[in-house]
C-alpha positions in Angstrom: 0.0 0.0 0.0 1.2 3.5 -0.8 1.1 6.1 2.0 -1.3 9.0 1.7 1.6 11.2 0.8 2.6 9.3 -2.4 -0.3 10.5 -4.5 0.6 14.1 -3.6 4.2 13.5 -4.6 3.0 11.8 -7.8 0.7 14.8 -8.7 3.5 17.3 -8.0 6.0 15.5 -10.2 3.4 15.0 -12.9 2.3 18.7 -13.0 5.8 19.9 -12.8 6.7 17.8 -15.8 4.0 19.6 -17.8 6.1 22.8 -17.4 9.2 20.9 -18.5 7.5 19.7 -21.7 6.3 23.1 -22.7 9.7 24.7 -21.9 11.3 22.2 -24.2 9.4 23.6 -27.2 8.8 27.2 -26.1 12.3 28.3 -25.6 13.7 27.3 -29.0 10.7 28.8 -30.7 11.2 32.0 -28.8 14.9 32.0 -29.6 14.2 31.8 -33.4 11.7 34.6 -33.1 14.2 36.9 -31.3 17.3 36.2 -33.4 18.5 34.6 -36.6 22.0 34.1 -35.2 22.4 30.3 -35.0 25.1 30.7 -32.3 22.7 32.5 -30.0 20.0 30.0 -30.7 22.3 27.1 -29.8 23.4 29.0 -26.7 19.9 28.9 -25.4 19.8 25.1 -25.8 23.3 24.8 -24.2 22.2 27.0 -21.2 19.3 24.7 -20.5 21.6 21.6 -20.6 24.6 22.8 -18.7 23.1 22.5 -15.2 22.5 18.8 -15.7 26.3 18.3 -16.1 27.7 21.0 -13.9 25.3 20.8 -11.0 24.3 17.2 -10.9 26.7 16.1 -8.1 26.3 19.3 -6.0 22.5 19.0 -6.3 22.7 15.4 -5.0 24.8 16.6 -2.1 22.2 19.3 -1.2 19.5 16.7 -1.4 21.4 14.6 1.1 21.8 17.5 3.5 18.3 19.1 3.9 14.7 18.2 3.9 14.0 17.1 0.3 10.5 18.5 0.5 12.0 22.0 0.8 14.1 21.3 -2.3 11.0 20.4 -4.4 9.2 23.5 -3.1 12.1 25.9 -3.6 12.9 24.6 -7.1 9.3 25.0 -8.4 8.7 28.2 -6.6 11.8 29.7 -8.3 10.8 28.3 -11.7 7.4 29.9 -11.1 9.0 33.3 -10.8 11.3 32.8 -13.8 8.6 31.7 -16.2 6.2 34.4 -14.9 8.8 37.1 -15.5 9.7 35.8 -18.9 6.0 35.5 -19.9 5.5 39.1 -18.9 8.5 40.2 -20.9 7.3 38.3 -24.0 3.8 39.6 -23.7 5.0 43.2 -23.5 7.6 42.8 -26.3 10.5 43.5 -24.0 12.2 40.1 -24.1 15.8 39.8 -25.3 17.8 36.8 -26.3 20.1 37.3 -23.2 17.1 37.0 -20.9 16.2 33.8 -22.7 19.7 32.4 -22.1 19.4 33.3 -18.4 15.9 31.8 -18.1 17.1 28.5 -19.7 20.0 28.3 -17.3 17.8 29.0 -14.2 15.0 26.6 -15.4 17.6 23.9 -16.1 19.0 24.4 -12.6 15.6 24.0 -11.1 15.0 20.8 -13.0 18.2 19.3 -11.7 17.4 20.2 -8.1 13.9 18.9 -8.4 15.1 15.6 -9.8 17.6 15.3 -7.0 14.8 15.8 -4.4 11.9 13.6 -5.6 13.7 10.3 -6.1 15.0 10.4 -2.5 11.4 10.9 -1.2 10.0 7.7 -2.7 11.6 5.4 -0.1 10.2 7.5 2.7 6.7 7.2 1.3 6.6 3.7 -0.2 7.6 0.3 1.3 10.2 -1.7 -0.6 7.7 -4.1 -2.1 5.8 -1.3 -3.7 8.6 0.9 -5.0 8.7 -0.6 -8.5 5.0 0.2 -9.0 5.5 3.7 -7.5 8.4 4.5 -9.7 6.5 3.2 -12.8 3.6 5.5 -11.9 5.8 8.5 -11.5 7.6 7.8 -14.8 4.3 7.3 -16.6 2.8 10.5 -15.3 5.8 12.5 -16.2 6.0 11.0 -19.6 2.3 11.8 -20.3 2.5 15.4 -19.2 6.0 16.1 -20.5 6.0 14.4 -23.9 2.5 13.5 -24.9 0.8 16.7 -23.6 3.4 19.4 -22.7 5.4 19.4 -25.9 2.5 19.5 -28.5 0.5 21.8 -26.3 3.4 24.2 -26.0 3.7 24.4 -29.7 -0.1 25.0 -30.2 -0.2 27.7 -27.5 2.9 29.4 -28.9 1.1 29.6 -32.3 -1.7 31.4 -30.6 0.5 33.8 -28.5 4.2 33.5 -27.7 3.6 34.2 -24.0 0.9 31.5 -23.5 3.1 28.4 -23.0 5.2 30.4 -20.5 2.0 31.5 -18.7 0.8 27.9 -18.4 4.3 26.9 -17.3 4.0 29.4 -14.5 0.7 27.9 -13.3 2.1 24.3 -13.5 5.2 25.1 -11.5 3.1 27.0 -8.9 0.6 24.2 -8.6 3.4 21.6 -8.2 5.0 23.8 -5.5 1.7 24.2 -3.7 1.2 20.4 -3.7 4.5 19.8 -2.0 3.3 21.9 1.0 0.6 19.3 1.5 3.2 16.6 2.2 3.5 15.7 5.9 6.4 13.9 7.5 10.1 14.0 7.9 11.9 14.0 4.5 15.4 14.8 5.9 18.1 12.2 5.0 18.9 9.8 7.8 22.6 10.1 8.6 24.6 7.1 9.9 24.7 6.6 13.6 28.4 7.6 13.8 28.0 10.9 11.9 29.4 13.9 13.6 27.8 16.6 11.4 27.6 17.7 7.8 30.9 17.5 6.0 31.9 20.1 3.4 30.1 19.8 0.1 33.2 18.5 -1.8 33.9 15.9 0.8 30.3 14.7 0.7 30.5 14.3 -3.1 33.8 12.4 -2.8 32.3 10.1 -0.1 29.4 9.2 -2.4 31.6 8.4 -5.3 33.9 6.2 -3.2 30.8 4.4 -1.9 29.6 3.8 -5.5 33.0 2.6 -6.7 33.0 0.0 -3.9 29.7 -1.6 -5.1 30.4 -3.6 -8.2 26.7 -4.0 -9.3 25.8 -0.3 -8.9 29.1 1.0 -10.3 28.9 -1.1 -13.4 25.2 -0.3 -13.8 26.2 3.3 -13.8 28.7 2.7 -16.6 26.1 0.7 -18.5 23.6 3.5 -18.0 26.1 5.8 -19.7 26.2 3.5 -22.8 22.4 3.3 -22.8 22.2 7.1 -22.5 24.6 7.7 -25.3 22.7 5.5 -27.7 19.2 6.8 -26.7 20.3 10.5 -27.0 22.0 9.8 -30.3 19.0 8.1 -31.8 16.7 10.9 -30.6 19.0 13.5 -32.0 18.9 12.1 -35.6 15.2 11.0 -35.5 14.1 14.1 -37.4 16.6 13.3 -40.2 15.6 9.7 -40.3 11.9 10.6 -40.5 12.4 12.9 -43.4 15.2 11.3 -45.4 14.6 7.6 -44.9 10.8 7.4 -44.3 10.0 10.5 -46.3 7.6 11.9 -43.7 7.0 15.5 -42.8 6.7 17.2 -39.4 3.5 15.4 -38.6 5.2 12.1 -39.2 8.0 13.1 -36.9 5.5 14.0 -34.2 3.8 10.6 -34.6 7.1 8.8 -34.1 7.8 10.8 -30.9 4.3 9.9 -29.8 4.9 6.2 -30.6 7.9 6.3 -28.3 5.8 7.8 -25.5 3.1 5.2 -25.9 5.6 2.4 -25.8 7.1 4.1 -22.6 3.7 4.0 -21.0 3.3 0.3 -21.7 6.7 -0.3 -20.4 5.8 1.6 -17.2 2.8 -0.6 -16.7 4.6 -3.9 -17.4 7.9 -3.4 -15.6 6.7 -3.9 -12.0 5.4 -7.3 -12.9 8.6 -8.2 -14.8 10.7 -7.2 -11.8 8.6 -9.3 -9.5 8.7 -12.3 -11.8 12.2 -12.2 -13.3 14.2 -10.0 -10.9 16.2 -6.8 -11.6 19.1 -8.1 -13.6 17.1 -10.3 -16.0 14.6 -7.6 -16.6 17.2 -5.0 -17.3 19.3 -7.2 -19.5 16.1 -8.2 -21.4 15.3 -4.5 -21.7 18.6 -3.5 -23.2 18.8 -6.4 -25.6 15.2 -5.6 -26.6 16.3 -2.0 -27.2 19.1 -3.3 -29.5 16.6 -5.3 -31.5 14.3 -2.3 -31.8 17.1 0.0 -33.0 18.0 -2.6 -35.6 14.3 -2.8 -36.6 14.2 1.0 -37.0 17.4 1.0 -39.1 16.1 -1.6 -41.5 12.4 -0.6 -41.5 11.0 -0.7 -45.0 8.0 1.4 -44.2 6.8 4.1 -41.7 4.5 1.7 -39.9 7.4 -0.7 -39.2 9.6 2.3 -38.0 6.8 3.4 -35.7 6.5 -0.1 -34.3 10.3 -0.2 -33.7 10.2 3.2 -32.0 7.3 2.2 -29.7 8.9 -1.0 -28.7 12.1 0.9 -28.0 10.2 3.2 -25.6 8.8 0.1 -23.8 12.2 -1.6 -23.4 14.0 1.6 -22.4 11.5 2.3 -19.6 12.0 -1.3 -18.3 15.7 -0.5 -18.0 15.0 2.9 -16.4 12.5 1.8 -13.8 14.5 -1.3 -12.9 17.6 0.9 -12.3 15.9 3.5 -10.1 14.1 0.9 -8.0 17.3 -1.0 -7.4 19.1 2.2 -6.3 16.3 3.0 -3.9 16.7 -0.4 -2.4 20.5 -0.6 -2.2 21.6 3.0 -1.4 21.5 4.3 2.2 19.2 7.3 2.7 22.0 9.7 3.5 23.8 8.9 0.1 20.7 8.5 -2.1 20.7 12.0 -3.6 24.4 12.1 -4.4 24.6 8.6 -5.9 21.4 9.1 -7.9 22.8 12.3 -9.4 26.1 10.6 -10.2 24.1 8.3 -12.4 22.3 11.3 -13.9 25.7 13.0 -14.6 27.1 10.0 -16.4 23.8 9.6 -18.4 23.7 13.2 -19.5 27.4 13.5 -20.3 27.3 10.3 -22.3 24.1 11.5 -23.9 25.7 14.7 -25.2 28.6 12.7 -26.7 26.2 10.2 -28.2 24.2 13.0 -29.9 27.3 14.5 -31.4 28.6 11.1 -32.6 25.2 10.2 -34.1 25.2 13.5 -36.0 28.6 12.7 -37.5 27.6 9.2 -38.5 24.3 10.4 -40.1 26.2 13.1 -42.0 28.9 10.7 -43.3 26.9 7.5 -44.0 23.2 8.4 -43.8 20.5 8.5 -41.1 20.2 4.7 -40.8 23.8 4.4 -39.6 23.3 5.7 -36.0 20.6 3.1 -35.5 22.8 0.2 -36.7 25.7 1.5 -34.6 23.4 2.0 -31.6 22.1 -1.6 -31.9 25.7 -2.9 -31.9 26.7 -0.8 -28.9 23.7 -1.9 -26.8 24.6 -5.5 -27.3 27.8 -4.8 -25.2 25.8 -3.6 -22.2 25.1 -7.0 -20.6 28.9 -7.6 -20.6 29.2 -4.7 -18.1 26.6 -6.1 -15.7 28.0 -8.5 -13.1 26.0 -11.7 -12.7 28.0 -14.0 -10.4 26.5 -15.7 -7.5 28.8 -13.8 -5.1 27.2 -10.5 -6.4 23.6 -11.6 -6.3 22.9 -9.5 -3.2 23.8 -6.4 -5.2 20.7 -7.0 -7.4 18.3 -7.5 -4.4 15.3 -5.3 -4.0 14.9 -6.0 -0.3 16.1 -2.9 1.6 19.7 -2.3 2.6 
């Protein structure tokens, strides 16, 4: 059974994700309207991505120091102010590209802090046996509001008035922040019994990295997550090229392929708790990544758009099986006082590898065509099971019973 607080946390994360989805489409559309300098347009995108690399580990350390509920509230309250101010500037015609860069940086920072906070709250609200189901619900809710609703709605609202998606962003972040205030309980990390007080931030980060390095299953899973992230980001980065040049579809076709991925992700979110219960974490995750390799190959060789859409949808299913299995295992294996830092170490590896994967996919598509990144991605994903320890001695590292 979930506690009464979990539906509140789920609603907060889901509503906050709506703002993320609309920001994803609104900021680049605004940038194109404000300038035709490609360097400045790219700078807006870079500003939104930088916090996920530069602040991931510090954000995790902060989440292991203070009440995680305060982090969620502070992150969304700050994003409410940022999007509200930017919406007012756009509505009055006073917005400038520099303001957009600053807003992207602040909103990206808020997203990193929010992610560091909510994952550490699930173990407080949900018993171990129910965490896979809880994580799947959160992932599904965020996917629906971010990708299926937020991104297309943001584009529609922008076409009506450029300030509209930002105004709705403001309301979504404000609503998510208000919901956090309804959560009752102690969401402060539980330090070990021999702790003498909070260490300096840098020492806390180093402590978490040493702890992770000493756990073969979690450490190798982090490296494997980097490989998976590189492939996923690369395939997403060239999907628009693949859609137009290989399948000869326009913008609507591209949107439908993105929607197919989201639908597959929802199905994966629903199935994964049962798979984890029946097969265990390692088998589920290995099956997920091998399934992703098969799906990437199917997309690469797809003779028709319908086959490509099927491959993309199944890729969404298998990728969510991998993601939900990983976060559930971390919540079971990582002590409360380290959960934020170790979780964000995973996020850092995933994002950094994803940036490299997107760049490499662009080079491969440019040199040998848009099918090539999918073929290369399938081959790379086949190496992931080799990174995951499976000996009997390491079986405890895959257990979902608490630490």
